[in-house]
C-alpha positions as CSV (number, residue, x, y, z in Angstrom):
1,M,-32.3,4.5,-16.1
2,K,-35.8,5.4,-17.0
3,T,-35.7,8.5,-14.9
4,D,-32.7,9.8,-16.8
5,E,-34.5,9.3,-20.1
6,N,-37.6,10.9,-18.8
7,N,-35.6,13.9,-17.7
8,E,-34.1,14.1,-21.2
9,I,-37.6,13.9,-22.7
10,E,-38.8,16.6,-20.4
11,M,-35.8,18.8,-21.3
12,I,-36.4,18.3,-25.0
13,V,-40.1,19.2,-24.6
14,E,-39.3,22.3,-22.6
15,T,-37.2,23.6,-25.5
16,G,-40.4,24.4,-27.4
17,A,-40.7,21.6,-29.9
18,E,-44.3,20.6,-30.6
19,P,-45.1,16.9,-30.8
20,E,-47.5,17.4,-33.8
21,R,-44.7,18.5,-36.0
22,M,-42.7,15.2,-35.6
23,E,-42.0,13.3,-38.7
24,P,-41.6,9.5,-38.9
25,V,-38.1,8.2,-38.8
26,V,-36.9,7.1,-42.3
27,S,-34.4,4.3,-42.4
28,G,-31.6,4.3,-44.8
29,K,-28.4,6.3,-45.1
30,D,-29.5,8.7,-47.8
31,A,-32.9,9.4,-46.3
32,A,-31.4,10.1,-42.9
33,T,-29.0,12.6,-44.3
34,E,-31.7,14.3,-46.4
35,A,-34.0,14.6,-43.3
36,V,-31.3,16.0,-41.1
37,G,-30.2,18.5,-43.7
38,S,-33.7,19.7,-44.5
39,Q,-34.8,20.0,-40.8
40,S,-34.9,23.4,-39.2
41,Q,-33.6,24.1,-35.8
42,A,-37.0,23.7,-34.2
43,E,-37.6,20.2,-35.7
44,K,-34.4,18.6,-34.5
45,P,-35.4,18.4,-30.8
46,A,-38.8,17.0,-31.9
47,M,-37.1,14.4,-34.0
48,A,-34.8,13.4,-31.1
49,L,-37.8,13.2,-28.8
50,K,-39.6,10.8,-31.2
51,R,-36.5,8.6,-31.4
52,I,-36.2,8.4,-27.7
53,K,-39.8,7.5,-27.3
54,E,-39.5,4.7,-30.0
55,S,-36.4,3.3,-28.3
56,T,-37.9,3.0,-24.9
57,S,-41.1,1.3,-23.9
58,E,-42.9,0.4,-20.8
59,D,-43.1,-3.3,-21.8
60,D,-39.4,-4.1,-21.5
61,E,-39.2,-7.6,-20.1
62,T,-35.7,-7.6,-18.7
63,P,-34.5,-4.9,-16.3
64,V,-31.4,-2.9,-17.3
65,G,-29.3,-4.1,-14.3
66,A,-30.6,-7.7,-14.4
67,L,-27.9,-10.4,-14.3
68,T,-28.3,-13.9,-15.9
69,L,-26.6,-17.1,-15.0
70,K,-24.9,-17.1,-18.4
71,Q,-23.3,-13.6,-17.7
72,I,-22.1,-14.6,-14.2
73,L,-20.6,-18.0,-15.3
74,G,-19.3,-16.6,-18.5
75,G,-17.3,-14.0,-16.6
76,D,-19.0,-10.9,-18.0
77,Y,-20.0,-9.8,-14.5
78,L,-16.5,-10.3,-13.1
79,F,-14.9,-8.6,-16.1
80,A,-17.2,-5.6,-15.7
81,M,-16.5,-5.4,-12.0
82,V,-12.7,-5.6,-12.6
83,R,-12.9,-3.0,-15.4
84,H,-14.8,-0.5,-13.3
85,H,-12.6,-0.9,-10.2
86,V,-9.1,-1.6,-11.7
87,I,-7.5,1.4,-10.0
88,L,-9.0,0.4,-6.6
89,I,-7.8,-3.2,-7.2
90,L,-4.3,-2.1,-8.1
91,F,-4.3,0.2,-5.0
92,V,-5.3,-2.7,-2.7
93,V,-2.7,-5.1,-4.3
94,F,0.0,-2.5,-3.9
95,F,-0.8,-2.1,-0.2
96,F,-0.9,-5.9,0.3
97,V,2.5,-6.2,-1.3
98,F,3.8,-3.2,0.8
99,Y,2.3,-4.7,4.0
100,I,3.9,-8.1,3.4
101,G,7.2,-6.6,2.5
102,V,7.3,-4.4,5.6
103,R,6.3,-7.4,7.8
104,Y,9.0,-9.6,6.3
105,Q,11.6,-6.8,6.9
106,C,10.4,-6.4,10.5
107,E,10.8,-10.2,11.1
108,Q,14.3,-10.1,9.7
109,D,15.1,-7.2,11.9
110,V,13.8,-8.9,15.0
111,L,15.9,-12.0,14.1
112,E,19.0,-9.9,13.7
113,I,18.3,-8.1,17.0
114,N,18.0,-11.4,18.8
115,Q,21.2,-12.7,17.3
116,L,23.0,-9.5,18.2
117,E,21.7,-9.7,21.8
118,K,23.0,-13.2,22.2
119,D,26.4,-12.0,20.8
120,L,26.4,-9.1,23.3
121,V,25.7,-11.4,26.3
122,D,28.5,-13.8,25.0
123,A,30.9,-10.8,24.7
124,K,30.0,-9.6,28.2
125,Y,30.6,-13.0,29.7
126,R,34.0,-13.2,27.9
127,A,35.0,-9.7,29.1
128,L,33.9,-10.6,32.7
129,S,35.9,-13.8,32.5
130,S,39.0,-12.0,31.1
131,S,38.7,-9.3,33.8
132,S,38.5,-11.8,36.6
133,N,41.6,-13.7,35.1
134,L,43.5,-10.4,35.0
135,T,42.5,-9.5,38.5
136,E,43.7,-12.9,39.8
137,L,47.1,-12.5,38.0
138,C,47.6,-9.0,39.4
139,R,47.2,-9.9,43.1
140,Q,50.3,-9.4,45.2
141,S,50.5,-12.9,46.4
142,N,50.4,-14.2,42.8
143,V,53.1,-11.7,41.7
144,L,55.3,-12.9,44.6
145,R,54.8,-16.5,43.7
146,V,55.8,-15.8,40.1
147,L,58.9,-13.9,41.2
148,H,60.1,-16.8,43.5
149,E,59.4,-19.3,40.7
150,N,61.5,-17.3,38.3
151,Q,64.2,-16.5,40.9
152,D,64.5,-12.9,39.8
153,T,66.9,-11.2,42.3
154,L,66.4,-7.7,41.1
155,L,62.8,-7.5,42.3
156,H,61.9,-7.9,46.0
157,L,59.4,-6.7,48.5
158,S,60.1,-3.5,50.3
159,D,60.5,-3.7,54.1
160,Q,59.6,0.0,54.6
161,P,56.1,1.3,54.2
162,P,55.5,3.8,51.4
163,Y,56.0,7.4,52.4
164,I,54.5,10.6,51.1
165,I,56.6,13.3,49.6
166,E,55.2,16.7,50.2
167,V,55.9,19.4,47.6
168,P,55.4,23.1,48.8
169,E,53.1,25.0,46.5
170,D,54.3,28.4,45.4
């Protein structure tokens, strides 16, 4: 902090204002407006230099960045940190909410996938069971047994083997 003020003082001195021409600061509203109005352009930097020198001293007891217990317990330090980093805090909170939301959605998707896999396995077992029952019912021996039980005279087994009919191609 002091180096910034020293740099400003050096910059004012480099402008060409002489320290001997400085006038004492007059307090009061009317005196200040009269002094500013009557000053020339060369006297304004000198006046600013004097004000800066008066406002800073080497004997400051508390450093500028020092924190007291009262400031910390009173919340001044926390409020200052939050005020300076509000955008970063909002950014981090947004990503936390986004991360939690995505994780929750992924867990829901995994649960749904597991349930669908169980349903698929059940459907495969039912299809396999139905297929085996159909195969059992379609066997020749079962068909003959059903025909004899129903006493259907129109259907019977053939005594001749099947024969192939050849068709000449043109």
